[in-house]
N, C-alpha and C positions, 0 to 999 in steps of 0.2 A: 359707602358701599353698604348693602342691607344686611341683614344679620343671616339673613339663609347662606350668601356669597362666602360672608367671614367663618362660616362654620365650616362649608367644602375647604375653602383654602387653610384653612389650619388645620383639619383632620389632615386635605393630603400632604403637604409641608410635613407633619406628625411621621406617617406610613415612609414617605420618602427619608426622613433622615435615618429610621430603623432599618429602611435596607440599602441604604449606602456603608453603610458598618456592616451588613449582614455576610453569610455566607454567600448571599443570592446576589451578590451586589455582580460581579462578572457575568452571570446569566441575565444580566435585567438590564444593565449596562449601554448595551446598543440601543436597547429601547430606547429609555430617556438621551440619551444622544440626539434619536430621532423626534424624539418628543418635542423636546426643548431649542433642536437648531431651528424648530420653523420659526421664531422670531429672530433666530442671529443668522448662524451659520451652523452645519454638526463641528467642524474644528471647531469655534470658539464655544460649542453645547460642551464639548469631549471634555475641552480644558479647567473648565470652569468645573465641572463636576472633577474631574480629577482632583482639583484641588480641595473640593467639600467633603470629597473622602477623605483626602491625607490630612485635612485639618479637624473633620469627625474624628479619627482615630486617635488622634493627637489627645481630644478632650475629651473621649472613653477612658483611656486610659492614665490619665492625668486625675481625672474627675474635675475639669471644669466647665460646669453648668455656661456660663456663661459665653464660651468658644462657643457649644452646643446652640444655647440659642441664637448667635451671632448667625450660624451657618444657616436654621431655624427662616428667620426672618427675612434673609437673602430669597430664600424657596416660598417663601410665601409671597413675596413680592412679583416672582415669577410665573405662579400659578395666578395673581388676581389678575394678570394684563392676557395671559392665554388665556384664560377663561372667561376674558369677556368677551376676546377678538374671536375666538373661534366657539360657537355652539356645537360643536362637538369634543372636544379637548377632555372636559372632562368625565365622559365615557369612555374613549379612547386609553388616559390614564388609569383607570379603576379596570379597564379590560387588563394592560398591561402589569400590573400592580397584584390582580387575582393569577394572574398566570404564574406570576414569579416568587409571590412573597404571599401568599392568603392568611395567614394568620394575623400578620401586622399591619395588614389593610382591611382589614375585616371593617371596621367602621367607616375605613371612609365609602369603601363600596358597598356597604348598606346607607349611606347618604346618597348616596347618589342611585335614589329611586326604589329602597330599601334591595339593591341588586345591582346588574351589570344591566342597564336600558340599554336596548340597542337600535331604538329609535333615535330622531335627530330633537326631540326637544325632551324636555323634566315637566311632572306636572308638579304644580303649585305656584305658589307666587311670579307675576313680573318684575324681573328686575333689568342692572343693565344689560345692554346688546341681546337684547329679545330673547336671551337664554332662559327657560323653567325650570322653576328645581323642585322638586320637594325632600322638606327636610322633615324626618321624624319629631311632631310633639316633645320626645321625651327619649333623649339619649343616654343608651346603656350602655356605659364604661364595657371593656372588656375586664373579664373577675381578675384581681389582684392576689385570691387562694391561692397559691398553687400546690398542688397535689405535693404532700412529707414524701420523699424518696426513701423507697425503703428496698432500696437494688441490689442489696447480698445475698447472694443463692443460698439456701438453705440447706443444709446437713441430712438427706432423709433416714439416711441409717442410723443405727442407735450410736452413738459415739460416747464412747467410755473411758478415754484413754488421758493421755496428755495434761493427769491435773496438777500439778507441777507448774508448770509451761502455763496455762490459762489461768494458774493463780499469778504466777509473775507479771502477765499482762491487766490482770485485774488490778497491782498493784498501780503501775504509771498511766495507764490509759483511760482516759476521760477521768481524771482527775476532777471534782468540784472546784474551781478555783477559777476566779475573775481577772487576776492578774496577766498586763499585758505578755504576749509572748508565752504564755502558759498552752503548748501544744505539745501531745508528747508523740514518739513516730519512734514505732519499733518495727521492725525490719528480720522476719525472719526465714533466715535460709539453714544449707542444708541439700544433702543426697536429694537429685528427681526423684520422685513416687515414695519420699517418707514421710509423709501430710504433712506437709506445710497450710496449702489452701484450704482442706478440711479442717486445721486446725483454728484457722482466721475465721473461716465461716461460724463456728461453732463460737468460736468467741464473741462475735459481733451479734447472734445470736442473740447469746446473752446477755449483752452489754446494752438491749435497746432503749432500756430508760436512764443509761446515760446519755442519750444525744437526740433531744425536743425535736432538731430540727433536721432529724434524718440519718441515712445511709448512703453514702454514695459507693457505684462496683465502677473500677475497673480492670479489664485480662488485659492485659498487654503481650498477651500469646496471640489471642485475636488481630489487636491492630499491628501486629509486625506484619502476618498475612498478609493486610493489605498495606504496607508501606512497599512501594517499588524504588531503583533509584532516581528514577525522576521526581519522587515525592520530595527527596532532600531528606537534610538530614532534621531531625525535632519532628518531624510527619508526624509520628504514633503521638507525642505528648504533645502537640497538638491539638488531633483530633481527640486526646483525651479529657484536656482542657473544654474543647467542645461539648462536648459527650455534657461533662459536670455541668458547667453553666446552662445547657438548655434543662438541668433538672434543677436549677435554683429559680428564688424567685428574679422574676423579668426575663426569663427564657431565656430566646432569639433573639430580641430586640437589642440592637446596638452591638452582635456577636464581632467583636474587630478581626480581621482577616489576619493580624503577625500573632509569632508565639509571644512575643515580649508585652502586646499589647492585650492576651488573651490571660496572662498570666497575672498582668497587673489587674484586669477585672477579676478574675478570679477570687484575688486575696480583698479587690472592696467588696465584692459580694458578700463572702461569706464572714468580713468583718463582726459581725453580727448577730451571729449563729453560731451554732453548737453542735458540731457535726462528726461523725465520722467516714470517713472517709479509708478504704481496704482497695489496695493495689497489686493485683497475682500476677506473677514472674513479670516483675522490673528488673530490666537488663543493666542500667543504666542510673549513675547517683541523680542525674538530672532530671530523672522521670518521676524521681521522687521530692526534688525540693518542686519544681514548677508545680506539684500539686499540694504541698501543704497548706490548708488553713489558714487563716489567721484569727479566727472565731477562739477567747480564750474558754478552754476546758475542749475544746475539736480535738482530734485524734489521728494519728493514721497510721493505718494499720499494713504492711507490704510485706509480699513475700518472694524470694529470689533463691534462685539455684545457684547464684553467682555470693560471696563471701563481697560485700563492696562496704571494702575497708576505710574508705575516700568516708564516707557518711559519717564512721564514728571519730576518723581522725577530725574534721571539720565539725564536731558536737552537733550532729543534727540528729541523728540518730541513734538508738540503742540497737544492738547484732543482738540478737537469741541463735543460736544454732541449733535447727533440730534433729536430735538423732534418732534412729534405728529405736524401736519399739527395745525394749528389754521382756526377759523371757516369759515375765510374770505378762508386761502386757500384748505381746503375740499371744499368749493362751487367751488372755480375755477379748480380742477381735476375735477369736477364732470360736470363741463362746456365743457371742455375740451374733456370731454369723452361721454357726452350724449348731448352737443348742450346747448346753453345758452337760445335758445327759450324753450326746454324742462324741463330746471331749473329754469326757471323766471315763467312757467306756475302752477309749483308745487311749490313755493319758500318754504312754511313752512314744507312742509314735506321732501324736500331737506337738508331744515338745520337741520331736527331733523335726515334724515338718516347721516349725517358730524356727530354730537352730537353721536349717537350709533355706530357711527365705531371710535369712541374716533380722530377721526384723525390721523388714521394710514393707510396710503396710499395702504397696502396689501390688507386692510379691502374694502375701497371705490372703488381700482381697481376691486375687484368680484364684489360689487355693481354694478355701472357700467355694468360691465359684463354682469350680470341679465336683468338689464334696457335694454342694444341695441339687447340682442340675444331673448326678449319674447318680442314682439309686444303690449299681453295682459296684462303685468305687468305694475303699473303704479308708481310712488315714494310711494305713500297715501296707494297701497297696501302693498307697500315690508315694508313699515314704519309699518305696522300696522303687518309683520309678526315677523320683530324683536322686537319689542318690546315687544315681549313675550323671558326673559332672560332665561327658560328655552331651547327654540330651538335656541337660539341666534346663538351660532360659526355655527350649522349647514345652517343657512340660508348664511354664509359666504363662497358659495361653489356653483361652475356648478352643473347641475345635473352628478350621478356620477362619484361626485369628491372628495375627502377629503379637510372638510375645510382646505382653504389656510392659514386662521391665527394658528390653530391648527398644519400644514403643517410648516408653521416658524417657530412657539414657539417648536416644536417639538426639535428638535436638541441640543436645548440650555439646556431644560429641561433635557434632556438624560445625559449629560455632566455634570449637577450637582454630588456632591458628594449623599450618600444614606442619610446622617441625615439631607444636604441644601433640598434635593429632599423633602423630608417628609414633613417638615419644608413649602415648597411653597405648597404640595399640599393642609395643613392643611388650608392654609391663603387664601385660593381659598373659605376655607367655612365660611368664617366668614361674615356678611353680610354686609359689608362695604368697602369700598379700602384703605380707611387710616385710621393709625393708630401705636402707639409707641413699643415700645422695651418688654413696661411690658406687655399692651395686647395681643401680639406674644408669651409672654412666656406663655403665661395661656392659649393662642390655642392650645399648644405644648407642653404642660406641664411640660417645662424647667425652669432650673434655667433663670432669665435675664443675666449675663456674655455669659453663651452657647449661647444663640437665637442673641445675637449681634454680634458675631462670626458670624454665620448663617446667619445675614438678611446682612450681608456683602459680601457674598461668592451673594448672592443673588442680591445685588446691583450691584457688580461688573458683574454678567452676565445679568446687565437689565432687567432681570425679577420684580426690586425693585429699586421705585424712591426714596433714601436718598432726605429729602424736608430740609429746610435752618430751619425750628424749631424744627430739630431733630428728626420729627417724620418721617413714609416711609406710599410711596405709591404704591399701583398696579394699572393699568392700566385696566380699567372694561374689555378687550378681554384678558386680559391677568389672569384676577382672574377669570373668565372664563373656562378659559384653565387648571386653576391649581384645579377648581371643578369639570371639568371632568377628571382629572388625580387623584383626589381624593375617584372619584365614582367607578373609574377602582382597584384602589389600596389600598382602607384601609374599613375597616371593615364597616357595613352599618350603627353600631349604634354608631360609634365615633362622627358622624355630630351632632349628639343630645348632647351627652353628651360634645363637643365643645360646644356647646351653652350654655347647662349651664355654663360651667368653665367661661366662658367670660361673660354671664350676672351675675353670682354672682360676677363675678369681677367689672363690672358696678355699681351692687346692693350698695357694699359697698364703692365707689368710690361717687357716688349721694350721698348714705345718709349721709356720711362726709360733703360732702357742703352743703347738707338740712339743715343740724344740725348748720356747720357753719354761716350762712345767717339767721335762724328762727329756735333759739335753742328751742324756746316754743312752736312754732308750734305742733298742733292737729294733729297727728296720729293715723291710727291703727294700722300697722305693729310695735310689738317689736322685734325690731334689736337688741336690746342689748346682747345677743350671739354672733350674728354676728361679730357687732363690739366691742366685747372686745378687748382690749390688741392687735389692728391694729394699724400700722402704720398710722397718718391722715397726706395728706401730705400739708392740706390747713392750718392745726396751726403751721407748721414746718418755719423756717426763710427760707426766698426764695422759698417760697412753692408758688401755681398760685392760684391766685385770685378762689375763689369760682365758681362766677357768670360767672367772663372770660371763666372758665373750661368747666360747665354748657352749656354753649351757643356756643362752639368749638364743645364740643364731643357732640351736640346734635342730627345730622343726626344719628352717630352710636349708641347711646342707643334710640334711637324710631328704626333703623333696629334690634336691638337688642330685643327690647320689642315684634314686632311682629314674629321674628323668635321664640322666645320662646310659647308665643300663637300658632303657626304652631306647636312643636314640646310638644304641651301641659304639658309644664311645668309654668303651671298657679299661684303658689305661687308665683314665681319669676317673674311672667309678672306682677302682682296688685301690687306687693312692688315695683319692680323699678317703676312703673308709680304714683306712690304715690310720693317717693321719689321727679321725675325728675317734677312732679308741682309743683314745686319751683320756678321753670324759673319765670314759667309765672308770677308769682305775683311781678315781676321787672322789665317785660318787653310786650307788646303787644299780646295778641295770636293770635300764627301762624294759617297760615291756616289747620296743619296738627295735631292739639291739638285735632279735632274728632279725628285722627287714636290713640292717646295718652289717649285720655277718652274711647276710647274702645278697646286697650290692658288691660286697668286696667280693665274693667268692665268684660270684659271675663276672665279674670284670677280669678276672686275675683265671678264669680258665673259658675266658671265649663266651661266655652269653652262658654255662650249663648253670640251673638250680642246684643246689644245695638240696640233697637227698630228704626226702620227705618234707621240703617246706612247702607250707601252704602258700597256694598263688593268690589268697587272700593277704598275706602281708607284705607285697608290693606295694 
């Protein structure tokens, strides 16, 4: 066979090998069945092509060059016979490949007369079968110099926080070592809107020189929007791998169709590279595990709203919790956005704004945007607006937009199982943000064991924080979001019923603490029926000291007292106030004692206020 035909056959076979294992395979298969079926039958061609597709998939995954060559040799033999028998076959194949895989078939198409020729013959020297070819005198192979990927978005505003966290990333990611397995994996987790993504982008920007082969970026939130029940599990991971493979040397050529094959190919292609992969908003450990590059000194940095403890347990990743900004960090952000002079001019109001935002960057960003876009709005005026808890979430939005806090918390809430979502809503109705499992169980009307399981779900979702003393805490803005959802999804009467359940729970414990401290103290309320047969934690071995418990629960008890009055639960209010007053026999009377006295008096007197008592003390 002459050289011109051999070149065309070899180029066509190469293009077909790449096509058969690419994402275009399903689209191209029917056309290839018809093309090869001209010598046998469509059924036989279909069976042969499917066998080659499966064999090439296994070969690419295993790096089996001999198997790839066997398939390619078979394709060359079949193409040779077809081209010799049919003078228009090469044109037909060029048209088909150009339509479904133009990048992979460019060399073959160019061989066919400098592009697709729609005539019956090709110009050039005469060879077998009366077919005429024009072969370029010097073939120019496609360039193998891929553009160095640099995909991580920039932080486009001044970034002056998270110095300690960024230093921690510097210490582990991208360390210059060459031993196998020296790939660092860190996962930033925390409350939605706490600034995980901006922190990951910022570190990637400062670490360009550590990764000479580039930086890849995958946003799993965007991929989840594309996944439907029809695409099946792992579809987002499979597409993420495809995105990364397209950006690495080799591109689309030989793209496997299965998740397992893409995972193996990704490892093979990254084995000799030093890259950074940033994964944003991952929701499952498998999304991290499948995308860990293999090249020594490479790194993976992921962000997640969830606490992916499985990765730490399997020694796959280091988990780093990103907390809200402290007061100084919050002020620094306001200075960056509003200017140092504006912050210092209203320093007290600025500090209160940071407090009202709970150090949450997304809330501070909205506050700053409102201040810089409205010349008539000062920090003191905005502080007064946000001081009203009922309208605070609405204040964290620009005109005509949904509350930014609600927007960032919404996806985490919607992903909760129904029973955990209900507990989340009911916790929003607690008049305080810190609680133990017992209080949560009473609020939800569930047993403690079930509530502990649901609290673990909320902790993993970063909607509740587990504290070192075994208690839990809800960020103030998260609690307001939960309350917002409760108003929408729970019966209106449930809030008063919850207040009564939680208030009664605290009345029992406070009365027991009162009796443990001053058993013979004169009391008006007769609680003998309520306290009969209850388990007294203060007399139990290892139980909490009653005075310490009263001091710790002080803010919660006072909040319950006020809520009880608000819902006209007057007997509950005055009885709780009387029992709680024992605390002030052991420590100086605090400023909020007036609130306790007022709540107790109003409860005893059917809602009337103490004479001269300010509404501000409620």
